[in-house]
A tleap script that builds the chain and sets N, CA, C and O, in Angstrom:
source leaprc.protein.ff14SB
mol = sequence {
  NMET ALA GLU HIE ASP SER CYS GLY GLY ASP
  PHE MET ASP GLU ASP THR SER ILE GLU ASP
  LEU LYS ARG ALA ALA VAL ALA PHE ARG ASP
  LYS ARG ASN TRP LYS GLN PHE HIE ASP ALA
  LYS ASN LEU ALA ALA GLY LEU ALA ILE GLU
  ALA ALA GLU LEU GLN GLU LEU PHE LEU TRP
  LYS SER PRO ALA GLU VAL ASP ALA PHE LEU
  ALA SER ASP GLN GLY ARG LEU ARG LEU GLN
  GLU GLU ILE ALA ASP VAL ALA VAL PHE LEU
  LEU TYR LEU CYS ASP ALA ALA SER ILE ASP
  LEU SER ASP ALA VAL ARG SER LYS ILE ALA
  LEU ASN GLU LYS LYS TYR PRO VAL ASP ARG
  SER TYR ASN SER ASN LYS LYS TYR SER GLU
  CILE
}
set mol.1.N position { 1.112 -1.644 -0.074 }
set mol.1.CA position { -0.012 0.278 -0.119 }
set mol.1.C position { 1.204 1.241 0.409 }
set mol.1.O position { 2.147 1.337 1.195 }
set mol.2.N position { 0.194 2.101 -0.990 }
set mol.2.CA position { 1.424 3.238 -1.165 }
set mol.2.C position { 1.120 4.493 0.177 }
set mol.2.O position { 0.027 4.785 0.662 }
set mol.3.N position { 2.106 4.907 0.436 }
set mol.3.CA position { 1.939 6.084 1.591 }
set mol.3.C position { 1.499 7.458 0.870 }
set mol.3.O position { 1.823 7.887 -0.237 }
set mol.4.N position { 0.594 8.051 1.928 }
set mol.4.CA position { 0.246 9.557 0.718 }
set mol.4.C position { 0.687 10.485 1.533 }
set mol.4.O position { 0.431 10.346 2.729 }
set mol.5.N position { 1.358 11.506 1.142 }
set mol.5.CA position { 2.602 12.799 1.125 }
set mol.5.C position { 1.457 14.011 1.516 }
set mol.5.O position { 0.440 13.745 0.876 }
set mol.6.N position { 1.317 14.883 2.096 }
set mol.6.CA position { 0.518 16.099 2.532 }
set mol.6.C position { -0.305 16.990 2.308 }
set mol.6.O position { -1.123 17.706 2.887 }
set mol.7.N position { 0.426 16.611 0.561 }
set mol.7.CA position { -0.700 17.332 -1.098 }
set mol.7.C position { -1.511 16.481 -0.650 }
set mol.7.O position { -2.520 17.113 -0.338 }
set mol.8.N position { -1.682 15.176 -0.392 }
set mol.8.CA position { -2.857 14.281 -0.836 }
set mol.8.C position { -2.462 13.612 -1.864 }
set mol.8.O position { -3.316 13.361 -2.715 }
set mol.9.N position { -0.727 13.021 -2.124 }
set mol.9.CA position { -0.411 11.984 -3.377 }
set mol.9.C position { -0.031 11.087 -2.557 }
set mol.9.O position { 0.104 11.198 -1.338 }
set mol.10.N position { 0.237 9.720 -3.557 }
set mol.10.CA position { 1.179 8.639 -3.002 }
set mol.10.C position { 2.370 9.954 -3.437 }
set mol.10.O position { 2.561 10.846 -4.264 }
set mol.11.N position { 3.101 9.159 -1.922 }
set mol.11.CA position { 4.516 9.200 -1.764 }
set mol.11.C position { 4.916 8.570 -2.858 }
set mol.11.O position { 5.386 9.243 -3.776 }
set mol.12.N position { 4.767 6.621 -3.018 }
set mol.12.CA position { 5.149 5.905 -3.276 }
set mol.12.C position { 4.201 5.570 -4.735 }
set mol.12.O position { 2.981 5.461 -4.610 }
set mol.13.N position { 4.661 5.462 -5.710 }
set mol.13.CA position { 3.980 5.360 -7.208 }
set mol.13.C position { 4.022 4.329 -7.717 }
set mol.13.O position { 5.062 4.009 -8.292 }
set mol.14.N position { 2.916 3.452 -7.688 }
set mol.14.CA position { 3.411 1.505 -7.697 }
set mol.14.C position { 2.196 1.652 -9.531 }
set mol.14.O position { 2.134 0.709 -10.320 }
set mol.15.N position { 1.453 2.974 -9.751 }
set mol.15.CA position { 0.620 2.636 -10.494 }
set mol.15.C position { 1.063 3.554 -11.856 }
set mol.15.O position { 0.289 3.375 -12.796 }
set mol.16.N position { 1.897 4.270 -12.061 }
set mol.16.CA position { 2.496 5.169 -12.716 }
set mol.16.C position { 4.142 4.451 -13.386 }
set mol.16.O position { 4.970 4.060 -12.564 }
set mol.17.N position { 4.388 4.372 -14.630 }
set mol.17.CA position { 5.505 3.774 -14.973 }
set mol.17.C position { 6.782 4.786 -15.270 }
set mol.17.O position { 6.192 5.706 -15.836 }
set mol.18.N position { 7.299 4.928 -15.255 }
set mol.18.CA position { 9.057 5.989 -16.368 }
set mol.18.C position { 8.138 5.870 -17.505 }
set mol.18.O position { 7.628 6.897 -17.951 }
set mol.19.N position { 7.936 4.996 -17.899 }
set mol.19.CA position { 7.111 5.165 -19.813 }
set mol.19.C position { 6.135 5.849 -19.637 }
set mol.19.O position { 5.921 6.736 -20.463 }
set mol.20.N position { 5.430 5.714 -18.773 }
set mol.20.CA position { 3.814 5.749 -18.979 }
set mol.20.C position { 4.232 7.717 -18.183 }
set mol.20.O position { 3.181 8.345 -18.060 }
set mol.21.N position { 5.427 8.484 -17.758 }
set mol.21.CA position { 5.635 9.247 -17.397 }
set mol.21.C position { 6.003 10.285 -18.851 }
set mol.21.O position { 5.468 11.371 -19.074 }
set mol.22.N position { 6.761 9.797 -19.480 }
set mol.22.CA position { 7.757 10.069 -20.601 }
set mol.22.C position { 6.846 10.184 -21.486 }
set mol.22.O position { 6.926 11.167 -22.223 }
set mol.23.N position { 5.807 9.302 -21.662 }
set mol.23.CA position { 4.164 9.395 -22.979 }
set mol.23.C position { 3.594 10.572 -23.214 }
set mol.23.O position { 3.020 11.146 -24.139 }
set mol.24.N position { 4.194 10.946 -21.149 }
set mol.24.CA position { 2.545 12.156 -20.758 }
set mol.24.C position { 3.391 13.272 -21.569 }
set mol.24.O position { 2.798 13.926 -22.427 }
set mol.25.N position { 4.516 13.465 -21.363 }
set mol.25.CA position { 5.195 14.540 -20.674 }
set mol.25.C position { 5.862 15.125 -22.702 }
set mol.25.O position { 6.091 16.246 -23.155 }
set mol.26.N position { 5.959 13.576 -23.430 }
set mol.26.CA position { 6.362 13.581 -25.090 }
set mol.26.C position { 5.096 14.525 -25.215 }
set mol.26.O position { 5.294 15.703 -25.514 }
set mol.27.N position { 3.851 14.088 -25.008 }
set mol.27.CA position { 2.383 13.827 -25.380 }
set mol.27.C position { 2.728 15.811 -25.221 }
set mol.27.O position { 3.122 16.399 -26.228 }
set mol.28.N position { 2.584 16.339 -24.328 }
set mol.28.CA position { 2.748 17.661 -23.911 }
set mol.28.C position { 3.842 18.485 -24.483 }
set mol.28.O position { 3.636 19.698 -24.454 }
set mol.29.N position { 4.701 18.175 -24.877 }
set mol.29.CA position { 5.517 18.612 -26.081 }
set mol.29.C position { 5.155 18.727 -27.092 }
set mol.29.O position { 5.255 19.826 -27.638 }
set mol.30.N position { 4.423 17.320 -27.946 }
set mol.30.CA position { 3.907 17.512 -29.058 }
set mol.30.C position { 3.136 18.113 -29.928 }
set mol.30.O position { 3.092 18.284 -31.146 }
set mol.31.N position { 2.199 18.550 -28.452 }
set mol.31.CA position { 0.647 19.250 -28.604 }
set mol.31.C position { 1.429 21.011 -29.600 }
set mol.31.O position { 1.051 21.792 -30.474 }
set mol.32.N position { 2.617 20.814 -28.729 }
set mol.32.CA position { 2.978 22.850 -28.330 }
set mol.32.C position { 3.857 22.949 -29.222 }
set mol.32.O position { 4.486 24.007 -29.207 }
set mol.33.N position { 4.313 21.668 -30.570 }
set mol.33.CA position { 5.868 21.299 -31.622 }
set mol.33.C position { 7.042 22.150 -30.776 }
set mol.33.O position { 7.777 23.007 -31.269 }
set mol.34.N position { 7.037 21.729 -29.471 }
set mol.34.CA position { 8.352 22.170 -28.977 }
set mol.34.C position { 9.884 21.010 -29.633 }
set mol.34.O position { 11.076 21.306 -29.709 }
set mol.35.N position { 9.235 19.809 -29.969 }
set mol.35.CA position { 10.630 18.509 -30.080 }
set mol.35.C position { 11.760 19.013 -30.488 }
set mol.35.O position { 12.877 18.671 -30.098 }
set mol.36.N position { 11.354 20.329 -31.756 }
set mol.36.CA position { 12.091 21.245 -32.736 }
set mol.36.C position { 13.521 22.000 -31.855 }
set mol.36.O position { 14.644 22.408 -32.150 }
set mol.37.N position { 12.874 21.906 -30.931 }
set mol.37.CA position { 13.707 23.473 -29.643 }
set mol.37.C position { 14.680 22.745 -28.694 }
set mol.37.O position { 15.625 23.283 -28.116 }
set mol.38.N position { 14.189 20.973 -28.580 }
set mol.38.CA position { 14.690 19.685 -27.776 }
set mol.38.C position { 15.617 19.237 -27.985 }
set mol.38.O position { 15.692 18.019 -27.825 }
set mol.39.N position { 16.940 20.067 -28.504 }
set mol.39.CA position { 18.181 18.769 -29.052 }
set mol.39.C position { 18.525 18.859 -26.986 }
set mol.39.O position { 18.310 19.589 -26.018 }
set mol.40.N position { 19.392 17.101 -27.484 }
set mol.40.CA position { 20.266 17.174 -26.557 }
set mol.40.C position { 21.364 18.516 -25.188 }
set mol.40.O position { 21.484 18.576 -23.964 }
set mol.41.N position { 21.885 19.303 -26.351 }
set mol.41.CA position { 22.443 20.579 -25.547 }
set mol.41.C position { 21.659 21.295 -24.504 }
set mol.41.O position { 21.885 21.514 -23.314 }
set mol.42.N position { 20.256 21.724 -25.630 }
set mol.42.CA position { 19.673 22.499 -24.883 }
set mol.42.C position { 19.132 22.201 -23.541 }
set mol.42.O position { 19.151 22.921 -22.543 }
set mol.43.N position { 18.416 20.453 -23.760 }
set mol.43.CA position { 17.867 19.474 -22.895 }
set mol.43.C position { 18.317 19.670 -21.485 }
set mol.43.O position { 17.677 19.861 -20.450 }
set mol.44.N position { 20.042 19.535 -21.816 }
set mol.44.CA position { 20.899 19.402 -20.639 }
set mol.44.C position { 21.018 21.003 -19.765 }
set mol.44.O position { 21.133 21.206 -18.557 }
set mol.45.N position { 20.959 21.740 -20.631 }
set mol.45.CA position { 20.753 23.421 -20.236 }
set mol.45.C position { 20.147 23.417 -19.069 }
set mol.45.O position { 20.484 23.843 -17.964 }
set mol.46.N position { 18.586 22.524 -19.719 }
set mol.46.CA position { 17.512 23.235 -19.260 }
set mol.46.C position { 17.533 22.210 -18.071 }
set mol.46.O position { 17.146 22.642 -16.985 }
set mol.47.N position { 17.914 20.986 -18.143 }
set mol.47.CA position { 17.581 20.126 -17.174 }
set mol.47.C position { 18.708 20.893 -15.779 }
set mol.47.O position { 18.396 20.522 -14.648 }
set mol.48.N position { 19.616 21.638 -15.852 }
set mol.48.CA position { 20.892 22.121 -15.053 }
set mol.48.C position { 19.992 23.222 -14.425 }
set mol.48.O position { 20.063 23.303 -13.199 }
set mol.49.N position { 19.204 24.034 -15.026 }
set mol.49.CA position { 19.035 25.536 -14.732 }
set mol.49.C position { 17.395 25.077 -13.630 }
set mol.49.O position { 17.037 25.611 -12.580 }
set mol.50.N position { 16.840 24.127 -14.271 }
set mol.50.CA position { 15.377 23.336 -13.050 }
set mol.50.C position { 15.963 22.938 -12.079 }
set mol.50.O position { 15.454 23.183 -10.986 }
set mol.51.N position { 17.221 22.195 -12.138 }
set mol.51.CA position { 17.482 21.785 -10.633 }
set mol.51.C position { 18.360 23.190 -9.766 }
set mol.51.O position { 18.704 23.214 -8.584 }
set mol.52.N position { 18.535 24.190 -10.746 }
set mol.52.CA position { 18.997 25.598 -9.630 }
set mol.52.C position { 18.188 26.165 -9.270 }
set mol.52.O position { 18.333 26.786 -8.217 }
set mol.53.N position { 16.633 26.227 -10.172 }
set mol.53.CA position { 15.826 26.230 -9.067 }
set mol.53.C position { 15.335 25.369 -8.054 }
set mol.53.O position { 14.694 25.703 -7.058 }
set mol.54.N position { 15.609 24.489 -8.316 }
set mol.54.CA position { 15.093 23.311 -7.080 }
set mol.54.C position { 15.937 23.948 -6.104 }
set mol.54.O position { 15.366 24.744 -5.358 }
set mol.55.N position { 17.254 23.761 -5.936 }
set mol.55.CA position { 18.696 24.282 -4.962 }
set mol.55.C position { 17.808 25.587 -4.387 }
set mol.55.O position { 17.279 25.752 -3.288 }
set mol.56.N position { 17.850 26.268 -5.325 }
set mol.56.CA position { 17.284 27.969 -4.800 }
set mol.56.C position { 15.997 27.533 -3.338 }
set mol.56.O position { 15.977 27.602 -2.109 }
set mol.57.N position { 15.454 27.269 -4.003 }
set mol.57.CA position { 14.137 26.693 -2.552 }
set mol.57.C position { 14.432 26.720 -1.306 }
set mol.57.O position { 13.650 26.966 -0.388 }
set mol.58.N position { 16.061 26.359 -1.192 }
set mol.58.CA position { 16.894 25.677 0.176 }
set mol.58.C position { 17.618 26.601 0.422 }
set mol.58.O position { 17.757 26.957 1.592 }
set mol.59.N position { 18.473 27.430 -0.917 }
set mol.59.CA position { 19.388 28.686 0.021 }
set mol.59.C position { 19.197 29.658 0.952 }
set mol.59.O position { 18.221 30.402 1.047 }
set mol.60.N position { 20.285 29.616 1.715 }
set mol.60.CA position { 19.998 30.208 2.563 }
set mol.60.C position { 19.246 29.922 3.815 }
set mol.60.O position { 19.612 30.404 4.887 }
set mol.61.N position { 18.101 29.074 3.699 }
set mol.61.CA position { 17.589 28.594 5.045 }
set mol.61.C position { 18.328 28.406 5.903 }
set mol.61.O position { 19.461 28.518 5.433 }
set mol.62.N position { 18.369 28.148 7.056 }
set mol.62.CA position { 18.684 27.216 8.200 }
set mol.62.C position { 18.054 25.888 8.037 }
set mol.62.O position { 17.140 25.726 7.228 }
set mol.63.N position { 18.537 24.879 8.818 }
set mol.63.CA position { 17.716 23.323 9.252 }
set mol.63.C position { 16.286 23.642 9.655 }
set mol.63.O position { 15.366 23.232 8.948 }
set mol.64.N position { 16.138 24.087 10.343 }
set mol.64.CA position { 14.319 24.716 11.398 }
set mol.64.C position { 13.950 25.387 9.503 }
set mol.64.O position { 13.375 24.702 8.657 }
set mol.65.N position { 14.378 26.569 9.310 }
set mol.65.CA position { 13.490 26.652 8.298 }
set mol.65.C position { 13.389 26.076 6.983 }
set mol.65.O position { 12.404 26.381 6.310 }
set mol.66.N position { 14.474 25.089 6.388 }
set mol.66.CA position { 13.285 23.655 5.631 }
set mol.66.C position { 13.443 23.229 5.766 }
set mol.66.O position { 14.108 22.630 4.921 }
set mol.67.N position { 13.169 22.415 7.359 }
set mol.67.CA position { 11.370 21.882 8.456 }
set mol.67.C position { 10.576 22.520 7.925 }
set mol.67.O position { 9.960 22.042 6.973 }
set mol.68.N position { 10.259 24.223 8.514 }
set mol.68.CA position { 8.954 24.945 8.297 }
set mol.68.C position { 8.685 24.302 6.797 }
set mol.68.O position { 7.787 23.540 6.438 }
set mol.69.N position { 10.189 25.091 5.770 }
set mol.69.CA position { 9.297 24.738 4.014 }
set mol.69.C position { 8.187 24.040 4.352 }
set mol.69.O position { 7.004 24.256 4.616 }
set mol.70.N position { 9.668 22.273 4.174 }
set mol.70.CA position { 8.806 20.926 4.028 }
set mol.70.C position { 7.568 20.464 4.840 }
set mol.70.O position { 6.842 19.480 4.699 }
set mol.71.N position { 7.555 21.623 5.858 }
set mol.71.CA position { 6.208 20.856 6.656 }
set mol.71.C position { 4.869 21.873 5.934 }
set mol.71.O position { 3.738 21.428 6.128 }
set mol.72.N position { 4.946 22.764 5.389 }
set mol.72.CA position { 4.051 24.001 4.963 }
set mol.72.C position { 3.711 23.682 3.272 }
set mol.72.O position { 4.452 23.764 2.293 }
set mol.73.N position { 1.933 23.198 3.420 }
set mol.73.CA position { 1.637 23.117 2.273 }
set mol.73.C position { 2.181 23.895 1.394 }
set mol.73.O position { 2.884 23.199 0.662 }
set mol.74.N position { 2.222 25.236 1.025 }
set mol.74.CA position { 2.876 25.193 -0.039 }
set mol.74.C position { 4.081 25.108 -0.213 }
set mol.74.O position { 4.813 24.933 -1.187 }
set mol.75.N position { 4.200 25.244 0.784 }
set mol.75.CA position { 6.536 24.700 0.084 }
set mol.75.C position { 6.457 23.441 0.002 }
set mol.75.O position { 7.501 23.069 -0.534 }
set mol.76.N position { 5.687 22.412 0.273 }
set mol.76.CA position { 5.552 21.280 -0.530 }
set mol.76.C position { 5.434 21.050 -1.959 }
set mol.76.O position { 6.089 20.347 -2.728 }
set mol.77.N position { 4.234 21.973 -2.155 }
set mol.77.CA position { 3.232 22.618 -3.675 }
set mol.77.C position { 5.088 22.966 -4.253 }
set mol.77.O position { 5.760 22.046 -4.718 }
set mol.78.N position { 5.467 23.926 -4.153 }
set mol.78.CA position { 6.657 24.846 -4.626 }
set mol.78.C position { 7.900 23.397 -4.896 }
set mol.78.O position { 8.157 23.117 -6.067 }
set mol.79.N position { 8.385 22.816 -4.093 }
set mol.79.CA position { 9.155 21.548 -3.989 }
set mol.79.C position { 8.903 20.504 -4.921 }
set mol.79.O position { 9.809 19.877 -5.471 }
set mol.80.N position { 7.473 20.268 -5.145 }
set mol.80.CA position { 6.922 19.727 -5.970 }
set mol.80.C position { 7.108 19.687 -7.688 }
set mol.80.O position { 7.581 19.005 -8.597 }
set mol.81.N position { 6.253 21.144 -7.362 }
set mol.81.CA position { 6.788 22.055 -8.938 }
set mol.81.C position { 8.064 21.814 -9.114 }
set mol.81.O position { 8.420 21.592 -10.272 }
set mol.82.N position { 8.936 21.795 -8.185 }
set mol.82.CA position { 10.680 22.163 -8.803 }
set mol.82.C position { 10.732 20.387 -9.500 }
set mol.82.O position { 10.866 20.039 -10.673 }
set mol.83.N position { 10.542 19.415 -8.065 }
set mol.83.CA position { 11.216 18.489 -8.297 }
set mol.83.C position { 10.516 18.119 -10.274 }
set mol.83.O position { 11.332 17.831 -11.149 }
set mol.84.N position { 9.093 18.209 -10.566 }
set mol.84.CA position { 8.538 17.608 -11.368 }
set mol.84.C position { 9.158 18.349 -12.852 }
set mol.84.O position { 9.286 17.743 -13.916 }
set mol.85.N position { 9.537 19.976 -12.591 }
set mol.85.CA position { 10.356 20.154 -13.859 }
set mol.85.C position { 11.298 19.219 -14.027 }
set mol.85.O position { 11.311 18.298 -14.843 }
set mol.86.N position { 12.413 19.626 -12.871 }
set mol.86.CA position { 13.685 18.627 -13.137 }
set mol.86.C position { 13.319 17.376 -13.778 }
set mol.86.O position { 13.929 17.103 -14.812 }
set mol.87.N position { 11.954 16.119 -13.127 }
set mol.87.CA position { 11.651 15.475 -13.659 }
set mol.87.C position { 11.190 14.662 -15.303 }
set mol.87.O position { 11.298 13.615 -15.940 }
set mol.88.N position { 10.512 16.328 -15.356 }
set mol.88.CA position { 10.088 16.541 -17.033 }
set mol.88.C position { 11.439 16.564 -18.149 }
set mol.88.O position { 11.596 15.678 -18.989 }
set mol.89.N position { 12.579 18.008 -17.949 }
set mol.89.CA position { 13.717 17.824 -18.385 }
set mol.89.C position { 14.505 16.428 -18.691 }
set mol.89.O position { 15.039 16.115 -19.755 }
set mol.90.N position { 14.425 15.505 -17.225 }
set mol.90.CA position { 15.201 14.603 -17.853 }
set mol.90.C position { 14.406 13.783 -18.476 }
set mol.90.O position { 15.299 13.006 -18.812 }
set mol.91.N position { 13.293 13.229 -18.987 }
set mol.91.CA position { 12.773 12.806 -19.339 }
set mol.91.C position { 12.998 13.056 -21.197 }
set mol.91.O position { 13.565 12.256 -21.941 }
set mol.92.N position { 12.530 14.050 -21.505 }
set mol.92.CA position { 13.101 15.152 -22.884 }
set mol.92.C position { 14.478 14.149 -22.904 }
set mol.92.O position { 14.869 13.152 -23.512 }
set mol.93.N position { 14.949 15.064 -21.844 }
set mol.93.CA position { 16.544 14.435 -22.221 }
set mol.93.C position { 16.606 13.118 -22.970 }
set mol.93.O position { 16.815 12.990 -24.176 }
set mol.94.N position { 16.386 12.118 -22.047 }
set mol.94.CA position { 16.424 10.822 -22.459 }
set mol.94.C position { 15.180 10.697 -23.612 }
set mol.94.O position { 14.593 9.671 -23.956 }
set mol.95.N position { 15.039 11.670 -23.947 }
set mol.95.CA position { 14.282 10.832 -25.196 }
set mol.95.C position { 15.060 11.466 -26.129 }
set mol.95.O position { 15.585 10.798 -27.020 }
set mol.96.N position { 15.195 12.492 -26.073 }
set mol.96.CA position { 16.398 13.222 -27.443 }
set mol.96.C position { 17.622 11.790 -27.265 }
set mol.96.O position { 18.187 11.225 -28.201 }
set mol.97.N position { 17.764 11.492 -25.842 }
set mol.97.CA position { 19.166 11.352 -27.012 }
set mol.97.C position { 18.885 9.387 -26.686 }
set mol.97.O position { 19.820 8.709 -26.260 }
set mol.98.N position { 17.675 8.844 -26.940 }
set mol.98.CA position { 17.216 7.931 -26.910 }
set mol.98.C position { 17.916 6.548 -25.564 }
set mol.98.O position { 18.371 5.411 -25.691 }
set mol.99.N position { 17.598 7.657 -24.128 }
set mol.99.CA position { 18.131 6.575 -23.609 }
set mol.99.C position { 17.097 6.158 -22.411 }
set mol.99.O position { 16.282 6.901 -21.864 }
set mol.100.N position { 17.394 4.486 -22.093 }
set mol.100.CA position { 16.222 4.509 -21.702 }
set mol.100.C position { 16.951 4.418 -19.871 }
set mol.100.O position { 18.020 3.982 -19.442 }
set mol.101.N position { 15.794 5.040 -19.221 }
set mol.101.CA position { 16.223 5.920 -17.839 }
set mol.101.C position { 16.129 4.586 -17.128 }
set mol.101.O position { 17.097 4.350 -16.406 }
set mol.102.N position { 15.351 3.822 -17.161 }
set mol.102.CA position { 15.010 2.764 -16.252 }
set mol.102.C position { 16.421 2.017 -16.390 }
set mol.102.O position { 17.043 1.847 -15.342 }
set mol.103.N position { 17.042 1.507 -17.717 }
set mol.103.CA position { 18.389 0.563 -17.899 }
set mol.103.C position { 19.364 2.104 -16.928 }
set mol.103.O position { 19.589 2.287 -15.732 }
set mol.104.N position { 19.598 2.671 -17.798 }
set mol.104.CA position { 20.744 3.646 -17.461 }
set mol.104.C position { 21.159 3.391 -15.923 }
set mol.104.O position { 22.200 2.888 -15.503 }
set mol.105.N position { 19.843 3.973 -15.065 }
set mol.105.CA position { 19.407 3.971 -13.485 }
set mol.105.C position { 20.077 2.301 -12.675 }
set mol.105.O position { 20.418 2.169 -11.499 }
set mol.106.N position { 20.086 1.567 -13.426 }
set mol.106.CA position { 19.946 -0.368 -12.896 }
set mol.106.C position { 21.319 -0.878 -13.524 }
set mol.106.O position { 21.805 -1.940 -13.134 }
set mol.107.N position { 21.871 -0.182 -14.405 }
set mol.107.CA position { 22.834 0.059 -14.841 }
set mol.107.C position { 24.077 0.942 -13.630 }
set mol.107.O position { 25.110 0.406 -13.227 }
set mol.108.N position { 23.647 2.255 -13.280 }
set mol.108.CA position { 24.759 2.583 -12.575 }
set mol.108.C position { 24.192 2.692 -10.972 }
set mol.108.O position { 24.495 3.641 -10.249 }
set mol.109.N position { 23.488 1.785 -10.620 }
set mol.109.CA position { 23.004 1.248 -9.709 }
set mol.109.C position { 24.442 0.334 -9.360 }
set mol.109.O position { 25.295 0.848 -8.636 }
set mol.110.N position { 24.647 -1.071 -9.934 }
set mol.110.CA position { 25.327 -2.338 -10.937 }
set mol.110.C position { 26.761 -1.659 -10.102 }
set mol.110.O position { 27.357 -2.085 -9.113 }
set mol.111.N position { 27.073 -0.131 -11.169 }
set mol.111.CA position { 28.272 0.493 -11.365 }
set mol.111.C position { 28.579 0.495 -9.630 }
set mol.111.O position { 29.713 0.144 -9.303 }
set mol.112.N position { 27.809 0.799 -8.751 }
set mol.112.CA position { 27.618 1.788 -7.723 }
set mol.112.C position { 28.286 0.604 -6.515 }
set mol.112.O position { 28.945 0.619 -5.476 }
set mol.113.N position { 27.765 -0.164 -7.240 }
set mol.113.CA position { 27.770 -1.389 -6.444 }
set mol.113.C position { 29.204 -1.808 -5.820 }
set mol.113.O position { 29.651 -1.882 -4.676 }
set mol.114.N position { 29.815 -2.099 -7.393 }
set mol.114.CA position { 31.402 -2.459 -6.903 }
set mol.114.C position { 32.108 -1.817 -6.571 }
set mol.114.O position { 33.240 -2.139 -6.209 }
set mol.115.N position { 31.338 0.033 -6.613 }
set mol.115.CA position { 32.337 0.955 -6.320 }
set mol.115.C position { 32.240 1.193 -4.436 }
set mol.115.O position { 33.068 1.292 -3.531 }
set mol.116.N position { 31.474 1.199 -4.489 }
set mol.116.CA position { 31.178 1.203 -3.462 }
set mol.116.C position { 30.533 0.227 -2.573 }
set mol.116.O position { 29.338 0.310 -2.288 }
set mol.117.N position { 31.337 -0.730 -2.117 }
set mol.117.CA position { 30.599 -2.085 -1.205 }
set mol.117.C position { 30.634 -1.644 0.164 }
set mol.117.O position { 31.318 -0.925 0.892 }
set mol.118.N position { 29.166 -2.696 0.229 }
set mol.118.CA position { 28.263 -2.542 1.716 }
set mol.118.C position { 29.598 -2.602 2.946 }
set mol.118.O position { 29.712 -1.778 3.853 }
set mol.119.N position { 30.536 -3.785 2.707 }
set mol.119.CA position { 31.435 -3.543 3.816 }
set mol.119.C position { 32.151 -2.641 3.951 }
set mol.119.O position { 32.645 -2.487 5.068 }
set mol.120.N position { 32.574 -1.452 2.595 }
set mol.120.CA position { 33.756 -0.904 2.487 }
set mol.120.C position { 33.226 1.120 3.668 }
set mol.120.O position { 33.685 1.783 4.598 }
set mol.121.N position { 31.648 1.163 2.351 }
set mol.121.CA position { 31.238 2.416 1.853 }
set mol.121.C position { 30.339 2.439 3.659 }
set mol.121.O position { 30.499 3.379 4.439 }
set mol.122.N position { 29.267 0.949 4.041 }
set mol.122.CA position { 28.453 1.406 5.071 }
set mol.122.C position { 28.608 2.618 5.943 }
set mol.122.O position { 29.548 2.370 6.698 }
set mol.123.N position { 28.226 3.567 6.142 }
set mol.123.CA position { 28.090 4.718 7.542 }
set mol.123.C position { 29.155 5.834 7.339 }
set mol.123.O position { 29.371 6.826 8.035 }
set mol.124.N position { 29.927 5.292 5.888 }
set mol.124.CA position { 30.744 6.723 5.259 }
set mol.124.C position { 30.107 7.190 4.398 }
set mol.124.O position { 29.304 6.586 3.687 }
set mol.125.N position { 30.448 8.562 4.347 }
set mol.125.CA position { 30.660 9.782 3.523 }
set mol.125.C position { 31.045 9.748 2.378 }
set mol.125.O position { 30.479 10.188 1.378 }
set mol.126.N position { 32.609 8.913 2.522 }
set mol.126.CA position { 33.979 9.080 1.934 }
set mol.126.C position { 33.842 8.622 -0.137 }
set mol.126.O position { 33.588 7.515 -0.612 }
set mol.127.N position { 34.071 9.704 -0.768 }
set mol.127.CA position { 33.704 9.122 -2.373 }
set mol.127.C position { 34.908 7.796 -2.348 }
set mol.127.O position { 36.021 7.660 -1.839 }
set mol.128.N position { 34.090 7.024 -3.110 }
set mol.128.CA position { 34.870 5.502 -4.232 }
set mol.128.C position { 36.240 5.720 -3.383 }
set mol.128.O position { 36.489 5.234 -2.280 }
set mol.129.N position { 37.062 6.562 -4.161 }
set mol.129.CA position { 38.333 6.768 -4.414 }
set mol.129.C position { 38.919 7.006 -3.401 }
set mol.129.O position { 40.144 7.131 -3.432 }
set mol.130.N position { 38.137 7.148 -2.106 }
set mol.130.CA position { 39.237 7.381 -0.559 }
set mol.130.C position { 38.851 6.716 0.288 }
set mol.130.O position { 39.152 7.006 1.446 }
set mol.131.N position { 37.854 5.317 -0.064 }
set mol.131.CA position { 37.291 4.307 0.949 }
set mol.131.C position { 38.478 2.892 0.634 }
set mol.131.O position { 38.369 1.843 1.268 }
savepdb mol mol.pdb
quit
């Protein structure tokens, strides 16, 4: 059973696939004829900009202010919107580069399993080259 967040939605979505999200984002884009602007370079830049907007929500806030922001309906809504912007740009970039996001994530986790073996990285924040 999925947990619910304070915005009323499912915290863990077991019903929507990444492919479903990609199709929805691409349909939105294509209805507006924006694919012509969505080359990999511009999508990577857009992704970085959206990630910066996500960071900006927390900029100069103390831990207590961050907690209050996350506890407020308005703060969680703003966070949700910025996370969605990052996700949509990532889906567009995957589409433009013909990358299967699920495969990419699984491959990266497998690589990180080798770089960060549990016995050497457990409870450590060190980079793989330092453990």
